[in-house]
Structure formats: C-alpha cells, structure tokens
C-alpha positions as CSV (number, residue, x, y, z in Angstrom):
1,M,0.0,0.0,0.0
2,T,1.4,3.4,-1.0
3,S,1.0,6.6,1.1
4,I,0.9,9.9,-0.8
5,P,0.6,13.4,0.5
6,G,-2.3,15.7,-0.7
7,G,-1.7,16.5,-4.4
8,D,-3.6,14.5,-7.0
9,Q,-5.7,12.1,-5.0
10,E,-8.1,11.4,-7.8
11,Q,-5.5,9.5,-9.7
12,C,-3.8,6.1,-9.0
13,P,0.0,6.6,-8.4
14,R,0.7,3.2,-9.9
15,C,-1.2,3.2,-13.2
16,G,-2.5,6.8,-13.5
17,S,-6.1,5.7,-13.8
18,K,-8.9,8.0,-12.6
19,L,-11.1,5.1,-11.7
20,V,-10.5,5.4,-7.9
21,N,-12.9,4.5,-5.1
22,I,-12.7,5.9,-1.6
23,E,-12.7,2.9,0.8
24,W,-12.7,5.0,4.1
25,D,-11.5,8.2,5.6
26,E,-10.7,9.3,9.1
27,R,-9.7,12.4,10.9
28,V,-6.0,12.2,12.0
29,N,-6.1,15.5,13.9
30,A,-7.9,18.8,13.8
31,Q,-6.2,19.8,10.5
32,E,-5.8,16.5,8.5
33,V,-7.9,13.7,7.1
34,Q,-6.5,10.4,6.0
35,T,-8.2,8.6,3.1
36,L,-7.8,5.0,1.9
37,R,-8.4,4.8,-1.9
38,H,-8.7,1.7,-4.2
39,C,-7.9,1.8,-7.9
40,L,-10.5,-0.1,-9.9
41,N,-8.1,-0.5,-12.8
42,C,-5.1,-2.2,-11.2
43,S,-6.4,-2.9,-7.6
44,N,-3.8,-0.7,-6.0
45,E,-4.6,0.6,-2.6
46,F,-3.1,3.9,-1.4
47,V,-3.5,6.3,1.4
48,S,-3.7,10.1,1.0
49,L,-3.3,12.8,3.6
50,E,-5.4,15.9,3.0
51,A,-5.9,19.2,4.9
52,S,-9.3,19.4,6.4
53,K,-11.7,21.8,4.8
54,E,-13.7,22.3,7.9
55,E,-13.2,25.5,10.0
56,Q,-12.3,24.8,13.6
57,P,-14.0,27.0,16.3
58,A,-11.7,29.3,18.2
59,S,-12.5,27.8,21.6
60,D,-14.7,25.4,23.5
61,A,-16.7,28.3,24.8
62,E,-17.5,29.3,21.2
63,T,-18.7,25.8,20.5
64,T,-21.0,25.5,23.5
65,K,-22.4,29.0,23.5
66,P,-25.3,28.3,21.1
67,F,-26.4,25.3,23.2
68,F,-26.1,26.6,26.7
69,T,-27.6,29.8,27.9
70,S,-26.1,31.9,30.7
71,L,-27.3,30.8,34.1
72,V,-26.5,34.2,35.7
73,I,-29.7,36.1,36.4
74,E,-29.3,39.8,36.9
C-alpha cells in the first residue's frame, strides 16, 4: 500500500487511472484527514493525507455558546 501526500488524490499513483474509489476516511487530527483509496483498474490501494476543509472553532466556549444559555440572572 502506498502513502501519498495531498496532491492528485483522484489518480492512481501506480497506473494513473482516474477510476479510484474511496474505501474509508478518518480524521487524523484537527487539521488533517487520511483517506484509503482503491484503484478499480489495477487494484492498487493507497492512502492520501489531506488538509481538512472544515473550519475549527476558536475555543470550547464558542462551540458550547449556542447550546447553553447563561445561568446568571441579573
């Protein structure tokens, strides 16, 4: 199995075919997603590492603010 950084993930690094299936993907950390791909032409499997396209919230407080109201009554 080959591991390739970002770049051209839609193409098999062995045969150059664009007939590539995504088998699974997983978040490695807050900034990166690892994807296992399978070439339908030569049956090569390879892993690509991509930057996440999701924006991360600035803090935990920013994430929970819409869900929890302030308990302080003035």
